[in-house]
N, C-alpha and C positions, 0 to 999 in steps of 0.2 A: 236269757243268758247264752243260750246257744247262738242266738243271733249275734250277739256281741262277739262271740268266738268266731263265727263265720265272717263277720265283718272285719275283724282284726286280721284274720288270715288273708282276706281279700286285700286289705290295705298293705299288708306285708308283701303280698304277691305283686301289687302295683308298684310299690316302692322298689322291690327287687327288679322289676321290669325297667323302671326308670333308671335305676343304677346300672343295669346291664346295657341299656341303650346309650347312656352318657359315657360309660366306660368304653363301649364299642366305638363311639365317635372319637373319643380321645385317642384310642389306640389307632384308629384310621388316620387321624391327623398326625400322630407320631410316626406312623409308617410312611406317610407322604414326606415328612421332614427327613426321616432317615434315608428314604430313596434319593431325595435331593442332595443330602450330604454325601451319599455313596457316589452319585454322579460327579459331584464336585471333586471328591477324592480321586476318582478315576481320571478326571481331567488333570488334576495336579500331578498324579503319578506319570501321566504321559508327558506333561511339560517338564517334570523333573528328569525323566529319561532323556529328553532332548537337551536340557541344560547339562546333564552329566556327559552326554556324548560330545557336545560342543566344548565343554571344559576339558575333556580328555584330549580332543584334537588340539585345543589351544595349548595344553601342556606339552604335547608332542612337538608342536611348532616352536614353542619357547625353548625346549631342550635342543632342537635342531639349530635354532638361531644361536643359542649359547655355545654350542659346539663349533659352529661356523665362525663366530666371533673369536673363540679361543684359537682356532687354526689360523685365522687371519692375524691375530695378535702375535702369534709365534712367528709367522712369516714376516710381519712388520718389525719384529725385534731384529731380524737379520738385516733389514734395510737400515734401521737406526744404527746398528753397529757399523755397517759399511759407511754410512754418512759420517759417523764419528771418526772412523779411520781416515776418510778423505780429509776431514777437518784437521786431524793431527798431521797428515802429510803436508797440507797447505801451510800449517803453522811452522813445520820444520823447514819447508821451502822458503818461507818469509824470513826465518831466522838465518838461513844460509845466505840469502840475498843481502840481508843487513850486515852479516859478517864480511861479505865480499865488498860491500860499499864502504865499510869501515876501513878495510885493508887498502882499498883504492885511495880513500881520503888520506890515510897515513902516508902512502907512497907519494901522493901529490905534494903533501906538505914537506916530505923529505927531499923531493927533487924539484922544489920550486925554482931554484937557481938554474938548474939544467933546462927546465921547461922554458924559463924566461929567455935563456940563450938561444934555444931552438926557435922560439918565436921571433927573436931579433934577427937571427940568420935567415929565417924564412922571409921576413919583411925585406931584408937586403936583397935576397935572391929575386923576389917579386919585382922590386924596383929595377934591378938589372935587366930582368926579362922585359919589363915595360919599355925601358930605354932601348934595348936591342930591337924590339919590335917597332918602336917609333922610328929608329934609324933605318931599319929595313924598309918600312913604309915610305919614309922620306926618299930613300934611294930609288925605290920603284917609281914614286911620283916624279922624281927628277928625270929618270929614264923615259917615262911616258911623255914628259914635257919636251924632252929633247927630240923624241920621235915625232911628236906633234909639230914641232917647229920645222923639222926636216920635211914632213908631209906638206906643210903650208908653203914652204919654199918651192917644192916640186910643183905644187898647184899653180903658183905664181909664174913659174917658168913655163908651164904649159900654155898659159893664157897669154 
């Protein structure tokens, strides 16, 4: 019976040793896995820091761009208002020209008879001028012919 007791203690000791060895292997494997997870988390932390920095820079650039667009939009409002004023001025100018044209048309309609008389008298004047010029030209031609005849006769007398 004593032997059974020693044998039982030896089996318990061996079982305990196997348990300790397998527990040691499991803990070693778990430590390797945890080391790997720790390395991955360190890499993620570094990448997250880089992303955070880039995001911050992008946010600053976006804010600067929004401010720039806002300033340019305000200055563009002045240009738009100036163009609108020019458009209004052109519209008033066109209205003035239309009014002047209407007044001229009314005056022409009113003075049709007088305009017609002026045109008739100017035609008469032009006809008289043409006749006077043709008479003057004829007179000069006649004088030239006379002088030419005299010259021919002189030449005949010389020969």
